[in-house]
N, C-alpha and C positions, 0 to 999 in steps of 0.2 A: 278698479278691479282687474282690468285687462293688463295694466302695467305690473301689478303684483304677480299675476300669473306668468307673464313673460320673464320677469326677474327671477321668480322661483324656478322656472324651467331652465334658464341660463345657469343659475347656481347649481341646480341638480346635474346638468350636463358637465359643468366644470368639475364638480365633485367626482362624478363617475370617470371622467377622463383622467384626472390626476390619480385617482385610485387605480385605474387600469394600467396606466403607463408606469406607475411605480412598481406594481407587482410583476409586470412583464419584463422590466429591465433589470430589476434587482434580483440577483440570484445568490442565495445564501450558500456558502461553502459548507456542505454537510460531510465532506470527506477529509480524512487525514491521510497524507501520503507517507508511506514507509519505503525506505530504500535499503536494498541488500546487495552486496557485492561478495563474490566468492574468490578466494585466492588459493591456488594449489601449491602449498609449500612442502609437499611430501616428495618422496623419492620415486613415485610412480604416477602414471596418469590416473585421473579420476574420471569415471564414466557413469552414464545414466543418472546424472544429478537431477533431482526433482526438488523444487521449492514451492511451497504453498503456505498460505496464511489462513488460519481458521476464521471463518466468516466471509471469505471470498472464494468464488468458484474458480478463480484463475490459478493455473499451475504453470510455473516456468520450468523449462527443461534445458539441460545442456548435455549433448551427447558425449563430448570428450572435453575435459579440461586438462591440457598437457602440463607436465612438470614446469613449475615456475610461472604458469600463466594465470592471469586474473580475468574474471568474467566482466562483462558489461555490468552496469548497475541495473537492478530490476526494481520497478516501482509497483507497489501494491497500494490501492486506495481503499481505505476502510471507513465505513460509516460509523457514527457514534453507536455504541452498543445499546440495545433495547433492554427492557426488563427481563425478557426471556432469553437473552444471549447466554451461551455457555461461559463458564468461568475461564476457559481457555481462549476466549474470543480475542483475536489479534496476535496469537502466538504463531510462530513459524513452525512448520513441519518440514523436515528435509531428509533426503535419503540419497545414497550414492553407492557405487561399486568401487572398491579399491582392492587390488590384488585378488579379484574374484570373490571378495566378501562383501555382502550387502550391509551397509551401515545406516542406521536410523538415528536421528537426533532432533530435538526440538529446542527452540529458543523462546523462553517464557518472558512475556512483557518486554519485547525488544525496544531499544531506542529507535528514534526516527531514521537514522542513517547508520548502518552497521557494516562492518567488514568481517567475514568469516574466513579464517585461515585454516585450511585443512592441512594437517601434517601427518606424519607416520603414526603418531600416538593418539590421534583424534582430531580435535578442532579447538580453536579459540575464537572468541567473539570480541570485537573491538568497536567501541562507539567512535565513529569518525565525525560526528556532529555536523558542522557546517562546511566541512571540506567538500571540494568539488565532487559531484556524484559521477 
């Protein structure tokens, strides 16, 4: 009886240890990273550029993006949407000043890695896929 109790105790300890070590070292990746880069291809400076993603509290800001200049890439980490997430979850919201005029635009269901080219007539969005960020 004593041997059975000891064996049972050892097995229980091993079970608990393997269960605890497995859950503490395995971290599931719950986030998807999205990258956005902005290029100013217009004939004037772009100022007060704001970039945000619906579902994340993070707002990226660029004070001035000079003519011909490209920003660093910005990373947004988005969790999987829940049942109560808005339909626009994961969309970009952007705004900037150009020639004193405030311009707003959104990017619906963006690709993972995009380049936004601002020009004199608006902007274009390009999927840059696996290119270096």
